[in-house]
LOVEXGU-844811 format. One record per residue (C-alpha): residue number from 1; x, z, y; residue in three letters. Coordinates in steps of 0.02 Angstrom, whole numbers. Each point is the difference from the previous one (the first is absolute). Layout:
BEGIN
  nr   east     up  north rest
 NUM      X      Z      Y  ALA
...
// end
This chain:
BEGIN
  nr   east     up  north rest
   1      2     -2      4  MET
   2     67    -46    163  ASN
   3     17    116    148  LYS
   4   -150    -65     93  ASP
   5   -118     16   -155  ALA
   6     59    178    -17  GLY
   7    -39     41    182  ASP
   8   -169    -81    -15  ALA
   9    -54    103   -157  SER
  10    -51    156     95  PRO
  11    -92   -109    121  LEU
  12    -97    -84   -141  ARG
  13    -44    174    -62  ALA
  14    -97     46    149  LEU
  15   -186     11    -27  PRO
  16   -101   -133     84  SER
  17   -124     37    142  VAL
  18   -145    -28   -117  ASP
  19     70    124   -125  ALA
  20     20    137    128  VAL
  21   -174    -36     71  LEU
  22    -68     23   -178  ASN
  23     57    180    -14  THR
  24   -116    143     14  ALA
  25     82     62    157  ARG
  26     -4   -175     88  ALA
  27   -189    -16    -50  ARG
  28    -35    174     75  ALA
  29     86    -56    158  LEU
  30    -99   -156      7  ALA
  31   -157    106     -6  GLU
  32     56     97    149  GLN
  33     91   -127    108  HIS
  34    -62   -171    -61  GLY
  35     87   -123   -113  ARG
  36     73   -109    137  ALA
  37     94    146     86  ARG
  38     52     77   -168  VAL
  39     67   -178    -50  SER
  40    108     -6    155  GLY
  41     68    174    -34  ALA
  42     39    -47   -175  VAL
  43     92   -155     48  ARG
  44    103    100    130  ALA
  45     45    122   -132  ALA
  46     57   -134   -123  VAL
  47     98    -86    128  GLU
  48     81    167     55  SER
  49     53     32   -182  ARG
  50     62   -182    -20  ARG
  51    108     21    160  GLN
  52     70    164    -78  ALA
  53     45    -78   -158  ILE
  54     87   -145     82  ARG
  55     99    143     97  GLY
  56     53     74   -163  GLY
  57   -134    123    -54  GLU
  58      1     10   -187  ALA
  59   -176     79    -17  ALA
  60   -133   -109    -72  ARG
  61   -172     58     66  PRO
  62   -154    -14    -99  ASP
  63   -178    -51     63  ALA
  64    -55    185     13  GLU
  65    146     45    108  SER
  66    -25   -157    113  LEU
  67   -183     48     17  ALA
  68     57    172     61  GLU
  69    117    -75    119  ALA
  70   -142   -111     69  ALA
  71   -101    162     19  ALA
  72    140     77    103  GLU
  73      4   -154    113  LEU
  74   -193     13     29  LEU
  75     16    181     43  ALA
  76    131    -35    130  ALA
  77    -99   -142     77  ASP
  78    -83    106    126  ARG
  79    -88    -53    157  PRO
  80    115    -57    150  ASN
  81   -106     96    118  LEU
  82     26    187    -33  ARG
  83    -42    174     70  ARG
  84    164     81     72  VAL
  85     35    163     76  VAL
  86     44    -17    185  ASN
  87    137    123     33  ALA
  88     69    -91    154  THR
  89    -88    100    126  GLY
  90    -74   -160     79  ILE
  91   -192     36     -5  VAL
  92    -50   -183     23  LEU
  93    137    -88    -98  HIS
  94    -25   -188      7  THR
  95     98    -29   -159  GLY
  96   -108    128    -89  LEU
  97   -165    -72     62  GLY
  98    -18     98    160  ARG
  99   -146    118     -7  ALA
 100    -51     93   -154  VAL
 101   -184    -35    -29  LEU
 102    -99    148    -37  PRO
 103    -13     46   -182  GLY
 104   -186    -23    -14  ASP
 105     18   -175     71  THR
 106     -4    -56   -184  LEU
 107   -186     54    -10  ALA
 108    -40   -115    154  ALA
 109     98   -140    -81  LEU
 110    -95     23   -169  ALA
 111   -164    -29     94  GLU
 112     64   -172     65  ALA
 113     87    -59   -155  VAL
 114   -163    -76    -69  GLY
 115   -145    -69     95  ASN
 116    -29     81    163  CYS
 117    -95    -28    163  ASN
 118    151    -55     99  VAL
 119   -109   -125     91  GLN
 120   -178     45    -36  MET
 121   -128    112     84  ASP
 122    -75     93   -144  LEU
 123   -164     28     98  GLU
 124    -35   -181     49  THR
 125    103    -89   -134  GLY
 126     75   -115    129  GLU
 127    178    -43     29  ARG
 128     99    105    125  THR
 129    166    -10     87  ARG
 130    145     66   -103  ARG
 131     50    143    114  GLU
 132   -176     74     -7  ALA
 133     62    136   -130  VAL
 134    127     68    127  VAL
 135    -75    -49    166  LEU
 136    -99    160     30  ASP
 137    156    102    -42  LEU
 138    107    -89    126  PHE
 139   -139     30    130  ARG
 140     -8    186    -41  ARG
 141    191     31    -15  VAL
 142     65   -115    142  THR
 143   -148    -22    117  GLY
 144      6   -188    -15  ALA
 145   -154   -113     14  GLU
 146     53   -123   -139  ASP
 147    145    -35   -121  ALA
 148     78   -132   -102  ALA
 149    123     33   -137  VAL
 150    145   -114    -57  VAL
 151    150     12   -114  ASN
 152    123     77    113  ASN
 153     30     38    190  ASN
 154    106   -154     20  ALA
 155   -154   -106    -53  ALA
 156   -107     94    117  ALA
 157    119    -37    147  THR
 158     10   -180    -46  LEU
 159   -190    -14    -24  LEU
 160    -43     74    166  VAL
 161    129   -107     89  LEU
 162    -75   -156    -82  ALA
 163   -177     44     26  ALA
 164     15     65    185  LEU
 165    142    -86     73  SER
 166     44   -168    -84  ARG
 167     56   -118    131  GLY
 168     -7    134    132  ARG
 169    125    130     58  GLU
 170     18    167    -78  ALA
 171     85    116    115  VAL
 172    126    133    -64  VAL
 173    138    101     64  SER
 174    172    -65    -43  ARG
 175     45    177    -51  GLY
 176   -139    -12   -140  GLU
 177     57   -162    -79  LEU
 178     30     91   -165  ILE
 179     78    -38   -165  GLU
 180    -40    101   -146  ILE
 181     34    -11   -192  GLY
 182    141   -120     27  GLY
 183   -120   -157     11  SER
 184   -155     46    108  PHE
 185     59    -54    184  ARG
 186   -148      5    119  LEU
 187     56   -167     92  PRO
 188      2    -87   -168  ASP
 189   -174     59    -44  ILE
 190    -61    -52    172  MET
 191     68   -174    -19  ALA
 192    -86    -14   -172  GLU
 193   -164     56     71  SER
 194      1   -131    136  GLY
 195     -3    125    139  ALA
 196    118    -29    143  LEU
 197    119    147     28  LEU
 198      7     54    179  ARG
 199    138    133     18  GLU
 200     -9    116    145  VAL
 201    118    137     72  GLY
 202    175     29    -71  THR
 203     68     75   -161  THR
 204     -2    179     66  ASN
 205   -126     -2    141  LYS
 206   -173    -78     17  THR
 207   -121     49    142  HIS
 208   -182    -30     19  LEU
 209     36   -136    136  ARG
 210     83   -101   -129  ASP
 211   -161     -9   -102  TYR
 212    -98    -37    161  GLU
 213    110   -148     52  LYS
 214     -7    -72   -170  ALA
 215   -193    -16    -16  ILE
 216    -73   -164     39  GLY
 217   -125   -133    -65  PRO
 218    102    -27   -155  GLY
 219      8    185    -48  THR
 220    -72     40   -173  GLY
 221     40    184    -21  LEU
 222    109    143     50  LEU
 223    103     73   -147  LEU
 224     64    174     -4  LYS
 225    111     30   -145  VAL
 226     48    176    -55  HIS
 227    188     13    -40  PRO
 228    -28    105   -155  SER
 229    174    -42    -82  ASN
 230    115     17    150  TYR
 231     30     90    161  ARG
 232     78    -60    165  VAL
 233     68    141    100  GLU
 234     84     21    168  GLY
 235    -50    -97    154  PHE
 236   -173    -62    -67  VAL
 237   -176    -25     55  ALA
 238   -151    -66    -95  GLU
 239   -178    -26     63  THR
 240   -127    118    -85  ALA
 241   -140    -74   -103  LEU
 242   -136     78    112  ARG
 243     74    -93    148  GLU
 244      8   -172    -91  ILE
 245   -174     35    -66  ALA
 246    -70     28    172  ALA
 247     83   -158     61  LEU
 248    -76    -94   -145  GLY
 249   -173     59     44  ARG
 250     24    -48    182  THR
 251     60   -177    -46  ARG
 252   -116    -25   -149  SER
 253    152    -17   -125  VAL
 254     -7     81   -170  PRO
 255    130    146    -26  VAL
 256     69      9   -172  ILE
 257     96    153    -66  PHE
 258    113    -31   -152  ASP
 259     22    182    -57  LEU
 260     85    -43   -167  GLY
 261      3    165   -102  SER
 262   -193     32     14  GLY
 263     22    182     51  ASN
 264   -167     94      1  LEU
 265     54    181     31  VAL
 266    113    100    124  ASP
 267    167      6    -91  LEU
 268     75    125    129  ARG
 269    -73    136   -114  LYS
 270    128    -52   -129  TYR
 271    149     11    124  GLY
 272     -3   -190     25  LEU
 273      3    -76    175  GLU
 274   -157    -62     71  GLY
 275    -57   -160    -92  GLU
 276   -153    -85     75  PRO
 277   -156     -6   -101  THR
 278   -129   -137    -23  VAL
 279   -122    114     94  GLN
 280    130     14    140  ASP
 281     -3   -195     12  GLY
 282   -185     -7     29  PHE
 283     -1    150    118  ARG
 284    131    -96    103  ASP
 285   -115   -153      7  GLY
 286     71   -122   -134  ALA
 287   -125   -131    -57  ASP
 288     82    -19   -167  LEU
 289    118    115    -99  VAL
 290    106    -75   -137  LEU
 291     81    107   -137  PHE
 292     55     20   -179  SER
 293   -120     81   -127  THR
 294    146     71   -105  ASP
 295    131    100     85  LYS
 296    -87    143     93  LEU
 297   -172    -40    -61  ILE
 298     62      8   -177  GLY
 299   -108   -139    -70  GLY
 300     54   -160    -78  PRO
 301    107   -131     97  GLN
 302   -110    -84    122  GLY
 303    -31    -31    185  GLY
 304   -144     52    108  ALA
 305    -76    -82    150  VAL
 306   -114    117     84  VAL
 307    -92      4    165  GLY
 308   -125   -111     99  ARG
 309   -124    -86   -107  THR
 310     11   -173     87  ASP
 311    188      7    -18  LEU
 312     -4     51   -185  VAL
 313   -138   -134    -30  THR
 314    122   -134     72  ALA
 315    139     60   -113  VAL
 316   -112      1   -151  ARG
 317    -64   -179     32  LYS
 318    181    -68     10  HIS
 319     45   -108   -152  PRO
 320    154    108    -35  LEU
 321   -109    155    -30  TYR
 322    -53    -64   -168  ARG
 323    183    -24    -46  ALA
 324     37    175     48  PHE
 325   -143    104    -51  ARG
 326     18    140   -128  VAL
 327    -77     20   -179  ASP
 328   -121    128    -60  LYS
 329    138    114    -76  LEU
 330     84     17    172  ARG
 331   -168     37     79  LEU
 332    -39    130   -130  ALA
 333    164     89     34  ALA
 334    -14    -19    189  LEU
 335   -173     77     -2  GLU
 336     58    154    -98  HIS
 337    144     21    119  ALA
 338   -102    -12    157  LEU
 339   -124    124    -66  ARG
 340    136    132     -8  LEU
 341     10     -4    196  PHE
 342   -181     53      7  LEU
 343     55    176    -42  GLU
 344    166     30     96  PRO
 345      6    181    -53  ASP
 346     24    -53   -183  LYS
 347    111   -141     38  LEU
 348    163     81    -44  GLU
 349    -71     67   -167  ALA
 350    -66   -176    -49  ARG
 351    115   -130     76  HIS
 352    177     -9    -75  PRO
 353     82    -57    168  THR
 354    -66    142    102  TYR
 355     39    128   -138  PHE
 356    178    -55     13  MET
 357      2      3    189  LEU
 358    -80    177      4  ALA
 359    126     78   -120  ARG
 360     82    153     92  LYS
 361    188     34     -4  PRO
 362    -25    167    -97  ASP
 363    -96    -92   -140  GLU
 364    125   -143     -2  LEU
 365    145    120    -20  ARG
 366    -85     91   -144  ARG
 367    -43   -165    -82  THR
 368    182    -48     15  ALA
 369     68    163    -73  GLU
 370   -114    -17   -146  GLU
 371     58   -181    -29  LEU
 372    180     56     15  ARG
 373    -19    142   -125  ALA
 374    -85   -125   -121  GLY
 375    142   -116     14  ILE
 376    129    135    -19  ALA
 377    -89     56   -166  LYS
 378      2   -176    -69  ARG
 379    169    -60     62  GLN
 380    101    158     35  PRO
 381    160    -99     25  ALA
 382    -68    -95    145  TRP
 383     16     55    182  GLN
 384   -181     22     66  ALA
 385    -16     67    175  THR
 386   -153     20    116  VAL
 387     38    -80    170  VAL
 388    -99    -17    160  GLU
 389    -32   -187     32  GLU
 390   -115   -108    102  GLU
 391   -148   -103    -76  SER
 392    -73   -155     89  LYS
 393   -174    -59     20  LEU
 394     50   -182    -40  GLY
 395   -120   -143     -7  GLY
 396     75    -68    164  GLY
 397    -73    150     96  ALA
 398     87    137    105  LEU
 399    184    -50    -43  PRO
 400     69    130    120  THR
 401   -111    146    -55  SER
 402     75     85   -153  PRO
 403    -83    134   -101  LEU
 404    103    151    -52  PRO
 405      4     17   -190  THR
 406    107     70   -142  PHE
 407     79    -95   -142  ALA
 408     98     35   -158  VAL
 409    174    -83      4  SER
 410     72    -54   -165  LEU
 411    175    -33    -61  ARG
 412     27    -33   -180  ALA
 413    176      9    -83  GLU
 414     60   -175    -46  GLY
 415   -140    -83     91  LEU
 416     10    -78    172  SER
 417   -154     18    110  ALA
 418    -38   -185    -32  ASP
 419      8     20   -189  ARG
 420   -106    159      8  LEU
 421   -129    -80    115  ALA
 422    -11   -147   -126  LEU
 423    -23    115   -146  ALA
 424   -144     83     90  LEU
 425    -79   -164     45  ARG
 426      8    -44   -182  ARG
 427    -97    155    -55  ALA
 428   -182     -2    -55  ASP
 429    -79     11    130  PRO
 430    153    -55    111  PRO
 431     50    129    128  VAL
 432     54    -72    167  ILE
 433    113    103    109  GLY
 434    120    -46    141  ARG
 435    191      5      8  ILE
 436    105     81    135  ARG
 437    184     53     -2  ASP
 438     14    -48   -182  ASP
 439   -142    129    -42  LEU
 440   -174    -46    -71  VAL
 441   -136     84    111  LEU
 442   -172     42    -69  LEU
 443   -114     36    153  ASP
 444   -143    112    -58  VAL
 445   -122    -48    148  ARG
 446    -42   -159    -93  THR
 447      2     63   -177  ILE
 448   -190     25    -35  LEU
 449    -77    147    -99  PRO
 450     29    -26   -185  GLY
 451    151   -118     27  GLU
 452    130    141      3  THR
 453    -19      5   -194  GLU
 454     36   -193     -1  ASP
 455    159     30     97  VAL
 456     58    139   -115  LEU
 457    -37    -98   -161  ARG
 458     94   -149     76  ALA
 459    154    114     35  ILE
 460     -8     86   -175  GLU
 461      2   -165    -90  ARG
 462    167    -49     84  LEU
 463    151     32   -106  ALA
 464     94    157     65  PRO
// end
């Protein structure tokens, strides 16, 4: 027998895919996962062993062991989108889905999974507008006359500009031509909408007279943009929304306030600087307020256009509205989130974002000490220390307003901070911390009740 024939013999001894599929183990897997998925796993298992034999492995697996290998592949084939533990201290972490939806949102979604009255009046049996299920809540919570909901606040901005100012000038301060998220640039959105950008003032100073001089026959709207993700300090001046709104009323020009974060409560009670609310926008005279429905509202990703009925109607009649509107599941989750704001005294107990914001230093210190003690018990060779730190709101809001917090800093012998952080991200569920000075920091502000045990299990399973 020549060498090639000898090398081929173990390969020829490999059971066929059909032989593996006919084992009792594979048949049971097919009942659970479906034959097509199991067939794919078996092929992968056979190919893996084939490559191992070519690499010099002497073992000759039988059909049963290959079926077991396929079962292991199926078990490891978990969903790409997974629950993680947020130990970064960033309350609205964009990479982790921003706001944590309230736990009982699942019940609201269950109501909408099947047939539901997303566009039907159950009294008359007639078709209704899609936002009908949340319209009354928007009115009660924000004071708006009307509302439209689209898939994010960028879409809301584009749609309003296209509906109200296409071919006409949209007047905005140079200091408010924002860029967020690395790709949303207001001048670009304005160009796509067909509105004509009319910049007024300078980068650091814009006065009411600048708006007054800009208004003419070709003016479509006045746009006030809240700088939620940056601050300009020093020799600066901006025109207050109430002044712009008064000017808009005098000159019969709509005033639009792009708030961004969708804040509905006074955040100063949590030690954060004053962030305007949607209600403030209307009190100051805005005709429309635009904002995200996730972030500080804590609902699903979306964008809201709320305010005067005639302007909202124009927005809803624009052809782009149908392209940007949201589905029944987002509306169900949004309705549930908005209902929480009807009982502000219970908000911190029911809304994860406000639970995290409301946590006091003494509580955070105790939680951090308990976490440190648990880590020391499971990994006594590690250096685990409670340290004072700063959390952030995140989500593009209040970048200069940190929240005092406590974290557990970790150093594991033989592991760099990068390797330790990677090991924690590979846990089940993944634990996401942050790195500083070659230490892994686990900020307890954003670790929700019940998740401390997830962190400790992840650490316990790491090799000492």
